[in-house]
N, C-alpha and C positions, 0 to 999 in steps of 0.2 A: 770840144775837149774840156773847156771850162765847166760846162754844164755837167759833164760826166764826173769830173773831179769833185764838184760841189755835192753832187748826189751821193757819191761814195763817202765823203766826209760827214755828211748829215746822217747817213746810215750808221757810220762808226759812232757818232755822238749818241744816237738812239740806242745802239747796242750797249754802250758803256752805261747809259742811264738805266737800262733794264737790268744790267748786271749789278749796279750799285743802287738797289732799290731804296736803301736807307736815306739817300740824299733827297729824293723826291718825297719820300714819306715825311722827312723833316720839314720840308716846305709846306706840305699839306697840313701837317700838324700845326705849323705856325699860323697859317691862314685861318683854319677852323677855330683854333683856340683864341685867336685875336678877335674874331667875330663874336665868339661866345662871351668873351669878357665884355665886349661892347654891349651885348644883350643884357648881361647881368647888371651893367652900369646904367643903361638907358631904357631897357625893355623895348620901347618902340621909339623910332625917330621920325617925326613928322615934319621937321624943318628941313627943306631941300638943301640949303648951304651946308648944314652940319652933316646931313646924310651923304652928300657927294664928297665932302672933304674927308670924312672918315674912311670912305671906300677907297679913295686914291692914296691916302696915307698907308693903308694896309698894302695896297698894290706896290707902292714905292719901296717899302722895306722888303716885300717879297721879291721884288726885282733885284734889289741889292744882293740878297742872299742867293738868288737863283743864278744871276749872271756873273757875279764876282768870280766864280770859279771857271769861267770860260777859258781864260788863258792862265789864270793864276794856279790852276790845278795841273797844268801841263808841265811836265819835267823838261829840263833843258835837252835831254836826250831825245825826247819825243818831238820837240820843236825842231831839232836838227834833222830828225828823220823826215818830218814834213817838208823841210827845206829842200831835201834831195829828191822828193818824188812828186810834189804838187806845186802849183803856182801860189804866190801869196794872196792873189785876188780870190782864189778858190777857198783858201783858209778863212779869210775874214767874212766872205759871203756865207759860207757854211755855218759859221758861228752865229751870224745874225739871223739866218733862216731858222736854225735849230732853236735859238733863244726866243724867236718870235712864236714858234709853236708852243714852247714851254710857257711863255707868258700868257698866251691866249688860253691855254688849258687852266692855268692858275686863276686867270681873270674870270673864266666861266664858273669855276668851282667857288671862287670868292663871291660872285654874284648870286649863285644858288643859295649858299648858306646865309649870305647877307639878307636876301629877301625872306628866307625861311625864318630867321631869328628876329630881324629888325623890321619886318614888314615891307610891303611893296608900294612905294609912292611914285614909281616911274610911270608916267603917262604915255611916253613914246618909247617903247622897249626896242624896236628896231634901230632907232637913232642912238639909243644908249649902247646897244651892241656895237654899232659903228664906232662910237667913241672908245670902246674897249679895244677894238681892232687897231685903230690908229694909235691909241695910247700904248698898246703892247708893242707895236712896231717901233714907236719912238724909244721906249725903254730898251728894247733889244738892240737897236742900232747904236744908240749913244753909249750904252754901258758895255757893249761888246768891244767897241773901239777903245774906250777908256781902260777896259780890262787889259787889252793888248799893250797899251802904253805903260800901265802899272806893272805888268809882268816883266818889263825891261828895267824896272827900278827895284830889283830884288823882291819882286812880288809884294809890293807895298800896297796894302788894302786902303790905308789912310789916304794915300795919293789918289787912288781911284775915286774915293768919296769927294775929295777936294776938286778934282778935275771935272767930275760929272755934274757937280752942283750948279755952275753957271749955265750949263746947257739945259739941264733938267728943269730949272725954274720957269723959263718961258713955256716949255712943253707942258708942265703940270698946270700952270695958270690957264693955258688955252684949253686943256682937257677938262678942267673943272668947270669952266664957263660953258663949254660944249655939253658936258654931262648934265649940268644944272638945267640948261634949256630943254634937254630931253626929258628930264624929270618934270619940268613945268608944262611939257606938251606944247611948246611953242612951234610955230610953223617952220618947216624945213628951210625956208629961205633965210631965216635968221641965222642958221648955222653954217651957211655957205662960206662965210669968211673964216670961221674956225676950222672947217674942213680943209679949206685952201691952205691955211697956215700950217696945220698939222702935216698935210701931204708935202708941203714945201720944206718943212723942217726935216722930215724923214728922207726926202730925196737929197737934200744938201748933205746931211750926215752920211748917208750911204755913199754918195759920190766922193766925199772927202775921204772916207774910209777906203774906198776902192783905189783912189789915187795915192794916198799917203801911206797906207799900210805897207806896200812893197819897200819903201825907204826904211821904215821901222824894222821890217823883216831882215833887211841886209845887215843890220847892226847885231845880228845874232852872233 
């Protein structure tokens, strides 16, 4: 039952995204234009710390723009409608899953144009792709839950930024170290600790969202 509800809600999110093409087009324009501005400023970036830091700064702000609307764009009437037909666990899981797909798509587009304009200094591309997957998972889970909390406070976007900051800092620091090791082509064993940390952070956040969101949902 939960799986079916999640599947239908994800399909609904996808249908709305296709109907409102301007929202995704705006995100795409932001990513491409930011990478192009970096190209005009630096031409080529050969320093791994700068390379990876700029990449994840772009991803961070893309995530804020993409995921902020998860709950903030839902009207009170729509939330009450969800309340009557589906479980709260299905709502939060569907938001996380849909935002994960959205962030992965943006991450791959960002990587393509980043490499195209600023050069490719990544020595271990599969490991870098894994960092994209885990990072996108982290962004989607953290910011989906924070977006739900902010939606209960008069849709306060500022509150979303404040609440997400303490959780995103360790996530971003770990992703940057992981990604830099992939750029340097270090042995996979060096990244085991970062992979474990990222998986643990994602599992903890999703578990907390699954457990706590129903209590937030009842305050509707």
